[in-house]
N, C-alpha and C positions, 0 to 999 in steps of 0.2 A: 391539648391535646399535643402531646410528643410524638411530631412524627420524623421518621428516617429515612431516607431516598437512598439507595444503596445500587452500587454499578460493579461490576465484576469484570474487566475491563483485558484486554489480550495481552496486551505489556505495559510498561509501569506510563511509555510516553503517548500510549493515549488517554483519551480523557472522553467521560459519558454526556452528551448531549442534552440525551431528555431527560435527566434526572434535574439539569439544571433548567430547562424548560418549566418543570412540572416546581421546582420550588418556587420561582420568580413567581410563576402563578395564582400560587396557595398562600402566598407569606401575608400577604395583604389580610387577612381574616383567619390564617392560625401562623402564628409567627414563631413557634418554635419548630420548626422543623430546619434538618440538616438535611447533608448530604454527606455519602463517606465513598471511596473507591477502594478497589481492591483488586489483587490481579488472579488470573483462574489460576497461575502457578503459586500463590500463597497456601499455605497448610488450610486445608477446609477448618480448622480447629480454634485456628489462631484468628481467621475471617469468623466464624458463631461468636467464639469471644466476647470481641471488638463492638460487634452489634448485640449480643444481648447485655453489655454493660451501657451500651445507652438511653436503655430502659425507656424503648421507646412505646407509643402505644399504638401507633400504625408503621409499617415497616412495609415498604414499595420495591419491589426489584425488576430494574432493565433487562428483559431478555433476549437473547439474542442465537442466532444457532452456535455460536462460537462459546457462548459461555453458559449454556441452559443446563449442563450437565453438571457444572459446578454448582451453581445456583440451586437447584435444587435437590444437591448436597446438602448445602449449608442449611438451607430450609429446615429439609429432615432432621439433621441437629437441633437446630433452635427451636423448632415447636415443643419440643416436651416440657425444656426447662420455662419456655414462655406461652402456657395456654391459653393466656386469655386476650392475649396481643392478636392484632389483625393484622393479618400477612396477603397482602396481595402481590398480583404480578402484572405486567405489561410489556409491550414492544410487538416487532412481527415474528415473532416464534410462537406467541400464544396467544398471534390475534385471530386464528384459524382450526375450528375443531375444537373451541374453548369450551364446552362439553364435558365431550370425553377427557380432554386433559384435567379436567375439575374431580373428574369421578376415580382416574390415576391418580391424583395427588390431594389427598383427603385435608392435606396440612394445610391447605389456601384455603382462603373467603374468597377473594375475587380476582377477575382477570380483566383490565381495561383493554379495549378491544379497538383499535385503530388509536386515531390523533388522542391523546390521553390529558393535554390541559383544562379543558372545560371539564370532562367526566370524572375527573380525581377530584376538583376543586368540588363538584356538586356530590360527589357519594363521602368525602371527609366531611360536608354537612349534615348528611344524611346519620352517616356512624356520630356526630356529635349529639344530636337529636335525640339518637336512641329509633330512628325511624325506617322506615322500611325503603330500601333503598331499587323499587321496582322502579319506582318512574328516573331511575338516572339512566339516559340514556348511553349507547357502548358501554354493556358493564355485563360480564355473567357474575352470577355468585353463587352464592350457594345460602341455600334461605337454615339458620341457627337451629328452626325448632323441628325439622323436620331433614333434614341436610338434600333436601331436594335442589337442583339445579337448576337455575333461570339464566333466561337468557333473553335483555331488555332488548326494547329497540336498537337498531343503528341511531348512528346521530349523523348529523351532518358535518361535511368539513369547514374547518376553521378557514376566517379569510387570515392570513398569514400578517396583515396589520393590525390586527389583534395581539400578536404573539409578543410576548416579553423578550427585555434583554435577558439572554441566560447569564451572562457577566456578570451582572450588576452589583455584585459582592466583587469584597477584593479580594484575589486567588494567587499562589504561586504558579505559574506556569511554567518558568523556566523548563527550558528541555524537554519541555509536551507539547504536544499539537491542538489547538482549538479548533472542534469541529464548530461550523458555521452553516447554515441551510439559507438558501437565498430563494429557491426553489423548491416548491413540494407540486409530486406528479411529475407525471411522464409523457410526451409525445407517441413511445413507442411502445408495440403489445407484444414485447420480447417472453415467449414463453417459460424460461424459465427464470422471470424475474417476479418480484409480488407487486412490483409497478404498475405490472400487468392490470393487476386487480383493482385498481383503482382509475376514475376516469379525471379525463382536468387536469391543466396545469394552472396553479398560484405564484404569484411572484409576491418576494417581499420589495417594498419600498424601499429606492435607494439609498435615501440616506438613512432609512434603519438601518442598513449592512455598516451604513458609516459610524453609529454610534457602536455597534457590537464590535467590530474592528477595532477600533480604537482603543476600546474597554479591553480586549482580549491582548493587546500590543501593551497596552497598560499592565497590564499584570503579565508580561513575560513572553507572553507567546513568540515565535520567530516562524513557526510553521502553520498558515492559515489553510487547514483542509476544507473545501466544500463540499456537501455529501447531495448534492444537488445530482440527479441520476442524468440530466442532461444540460449539463450548463449551458451549452451554445445554443437551444433552441428557440430563443429571441435574441437578435442579437445587439437592437436596443436595451435591453436590457443588460445583456452581457456584456456590452463596449461600456455603459455608464458603470456594471459592480468594477471591473478590472480599471477605470479612471480612478473611482475612488481609490480602489486598491493602492495607486500610485502613488497618489495625495497624501495617504496615510506614511506609507513606509518612508515617503520624501522626508517626516520629521525624525527618521531615525538615521544613522550613518549606514554606509556600504556594508560594514564591516557584520552588522548585527546578523545580517543573513536571512530578511525576509523574503515568503516566497509562499504566494497561494498557490493551491493544490484544486486543478479543475477534472472533472470529468466529463468528456468531451464526447460528441456522435463524430465520426469522422466523415461521413456523406454530409453534413451539415456546413462542412468549410467550405468556402470559397475564398474569389478575390478579396471581397472588404475584408477577410481574416486577416489575409497578405497585409493589406491597405495598413488597417489599426494595426499592427505589430511591427510594423517597422520604425515607429517613432516608440514605441516599448522599451524601458528600464531589460537590460540583460538579466537574466535568472532572477526577476520577480513571480513567473509563472511559471508551472508547471502541467503540462496538461495530460491526462491517461484519456486513451483515447479505446475504446472496446470494438478492436476486429471480431472475437471470440471465432469467428471461420471465413474462409475464403471460398468456401463449397456453395454456390446458389442453391444446392438440394439441401443441406443444412442451413441456408440462412431461411429457405422458404418456410420450412417446419419451424421453424423457431421466432415465424412471424416479424424477422427481421432482415427484410432485403436491403440491398448494399451492394455497392460495386466502387470495391478495393481498388482495382488498377483505375477506377479514375479519382478518385480521391487520395491515392495515396503521393499524386505529384504536389499537392498540397502542403503534406507532410514533409515531404523531401524540400522545399521551399520555404518552412519555418525552420528547418533544420538548415541550410545555408545560412538564414540569417544570423542564427545562432542566438537568438533572444530566449526561447521557451525551452526547459528539460521536456521530454517525450518518452512518453510510457506510451506503449501498445500494449494489449493483453488478447491469448487466445485461450477457449475452453477446450478441455479435452473432454472427449466422453458427449456429444452431442449426438444428435440421433444422424444417421448417415454417414457421419464422419468416421470412416474407419484408419486401418494404419497409413496407406497412402493417401485418403484426401488429407489426414492430417497433417503427414510429411509434408505436400505441398502446401496447404493455409499456413506452416511454420519458416518453410523457405521462403515464402513471398511474402511474411510479416516481414521477415532477420534480413530481406533486401534493402529495406527502408533503412534500416541500420539506427533504431529507436536508441536511446540511452537506456530504457532498458525494455527487454522484453517479459511481461510477465507471465508465467505458462500458470493457468488455475486451471481444477477440473470441474466438472458438472456439478451442483449442488441443486438435488431433487427435493424443492423446497414445498413443505405443508403450502398447497393454495393456489400452486403454480398449474399452468394448463400442462408441462409437461410431467409433472407427479401426475398426473389423471390420466394421460395418456402413455404411462411407463410401460405400461405390456405389450402394446403396440411397438413402441420403438425398442421393447425387450431388455427396459433400464433396469437394474440390477442396483440397487443402492444398500448404504448402511442404513440399520433400521435405528441410531440413536443421529443425532445433530454431529457434526454439519451436514449429514445425510449426503456425502461425497460417493459419486458414483463409483459401482468397482466394476461393472461390465455390462455391457450395451451387446446388440443383437450384430453390430457391427466392427464391436473392438472387444478381443478377448482381454478378461482377470490379467493373463502373463504380460498381454501386452500396456494394459494401464499400468502395471509396476513397472516396467521398462519405460513409461514416459513419467511415470514420478522420478524415477532414477536420472534422465535427462533433465526435468526440472532443476532438478538438485545440483546439476553443475551447470547448469544454463545460468543460474545463481548466485553459486562461487566464482565462476569465471566472467560469462559476460557479463553480466548486471553488476558484479562488484566492480565495472570498470577499470581493473588492475591490468587488464592483458590484452588491449589494446591494439599493437603493433602486431603482437604474437598471434592472434586471434585471426588477423584480415590476413596474415599469408598461412596460416596450418587449414582455415577450414577449403580455401583453392587447393588445398592438395588432394579433396575430398569431392565425390559427385556432388553435395549438395549439405549445405551447414548438417541437418538436420542427421543425414553421416555422422560427422564427424560428432557431434553430439551424442546420439549414439554411441557408438562404438566407445568415444570414450567412459561412457557414464555404465556401459557393463564391463571395461578392465577395470573400471572402481572396484566395480560388485566382486569381482574376482576376485582382485584382492584382497577384500573384506574393507576397506578403508573408508566405506559407509558406515560405520562403527565407531569409529573414531572423529571428534573434535581437530581440524585441524589448523595452525597458522595460517595466517595467510606468508608466510616466505616458505611455508610446505606445501602451500597450493602449487608455486614455481615448479617446487622438484618433482612434485604427483606429473605434472603436464613434462617437464624433461624424460621423467621417467617412463611413461605414457610412448613419449614417441623413441626414447632409446628399444623400448619390446618390438618396435614397428619396423625400425631401422635396423641393416647388419654389422654398418662401417661407422663407427663414431668419426670417421674423418669426412663422410661424405657429404658432398653440396648439402641437402636439406638439415643436418643436422650441425655444420655450423650459420645455416638460416636463422633456424631455429633458433640457438644459441643466442646469437646477436641479439634478435627481437626479445629473447626471454628479459636479455641484461638491460635492453632498452627502459621495456616498461617497470625492471627492478628498482632502477635508477626513477622511472616518476613515481613510482608506488610511497618512495621514503626515501630520508640519505641513509646510504648504507656504511655502516661501521664496516663493514665487511665484504665481498662478493662472495661467496661460495663456489668452491670448488670447479662445479658442474659448467658454471657459469664463466670460467676464465678463458678467454680467447688463449687459441696455441701462438707462442711465440710470431708463428710465420705470417701470421694473420696483424700485427704490430707494425709501428712503425721504428724507425730506428731512435733507440735514445727515448723510449719508451716512457720509464720514470721523471727523467728531466723535462719533458714537452710536458706531462700531463703537471708536473708542480709549476712550471713557469706560465701554461695556459690560467688555470686557474689566477694567478696574480699579475694578470697582464692588463695595465689599464685602459684596453679598450672597453672592460666594463663600467667604468665612474660614466661613460656616454650613454649607455645602454640600460643600466638597473639604477633606478635611482638611492635605491638604499649604500650602496656602495661605500660612498661618501661617510655613511651613517655608521660605518662599522670600523671597527680595528680589524687587525689582521686575523685575530685567532675568531673573532665574530664570523669574521666572512667566510672562512675557512669550514666552521660550524654549519654555516648556512649555505653552503655549495658544495657540487662534485663536478669533476671533470674525467670523461672517460673518451675511449677510442672507438668507434665503431666501425666493422668493415664494410657491413650492409645495412639497409638498402643501399648505402653507396660510403665508400669510405669519408669517414668525416670525425671531427672532435667536437664534442658537444659537453658545456657546460650546464649544469642544471643549479637552480636558484629555490629554493627550500623556505615559502613564509607562508604563517598560518596554515597551516596544510595543505597548501597549493605548491603545486610544483610548476616552476615556468622552465621551458629550456632552449639555450641556444645554440645552434649548430654554426661551426666557425671552419674561415679560413685558413689554412695553415698558411 
């Protein structure tokens, strides 16, 4: 029996963990099993052609909110030319309302409900023997005799020790993410999340994680993304997993850039986490913490009570250690979170200054508690996946559109990391950070800039034009302040071949003999003691790797910028 497992990922860098688990679960009995990954941006015709040419007897598709539309389009195109092929689907997006789903999609023979590793194996056994799959737990299927939809009994949760190594086969993960799970389940009951529909938390033995991580790194992966809903639910487990990550990463040079991404619950951070991280390698871990909202009423409704002001101090201390990249998440469109409330949530989280502030929008998922109570809270959402919120009783559709634009600007500017000095100063010129991002986003809309893609250099210019539109005098103190900071950020971003005219300082703000001093300081012998690479470069190489300029603000000084491996170091100088 030839079996093909298919995943349509959102981007090329993503990989599908589920189809790898399924492959390893069945290949002992069904060795002719293969996996194939595409992206949702590829032409449907091309995807269908590659799947058809595999001539598989069974094709399984992994379904999520971000790929269901494209997956169904592929299946509809595939079915007419492959009438005898058995097609099944699985994943969180099809595990609820499966009977309705099968009635609406006659091309599909079966749906795996929930965890599929054992269900899929038992189904293949039944199909190979020509038997009725009525005894396969965790399955919804179409009776080929009378087209009746059958829903079998549910399956008990799996023991994670029984799961295979999803990366047992040789693959090339260079430039791609490797997903790993060390926990199934979640201790919380968040009403917007499907994890609330499952009870209990199960753990992967730590040495099994070592095997998986070692294989993923061997195959070229450099970012290991843990899909655990709440990685820090058990400190003993979390610390052991991070110990292993450190031990395995130590086999590779620092330039490899290995990083482990973990989703955390902020309210579970404590002094033990601070003590643990003090001796942890810099940049090896990245923590994503779901704040969602700081409105107590909203948090109560979604069953995620927390005290952000209480645990934010731990986030700040982790930042001061400079050991981990920190991402904090907000969700727009939650019940009782109107414009004013969301503004407050945004500003409170922004004040922590995470490396990234991710602004997402509520997805009213099938099977979630909020979907069941959508009328009660006035939740109006898109009828098709990913079921994004369009309007609530507290937030109009127009306001949500404004927040989408704000999110775009936040990603281009704050989350890009290119405008650190500039934004630190700019947001202080507004009542709150939210007000700046909102006004800047609306300026973009009026200029029609959202309709085009812009280079990184163009983003500097857009911010400059916006500020010019707010101020009448080009020589005003605020214009000089933003110009100096934009130019500094411009140098930090990359070594410029030239500085745009709008960033060139006025002659009155430059020291005497500016060109001569600039050249002299770049060749100053002091760099021999400060920068190890100095003695390894000839004069031309040094000039290409460095840049020098004078800045009038925030204090008058010369700065040398040193560029290496995509990173910039800066060295302020006393003349």
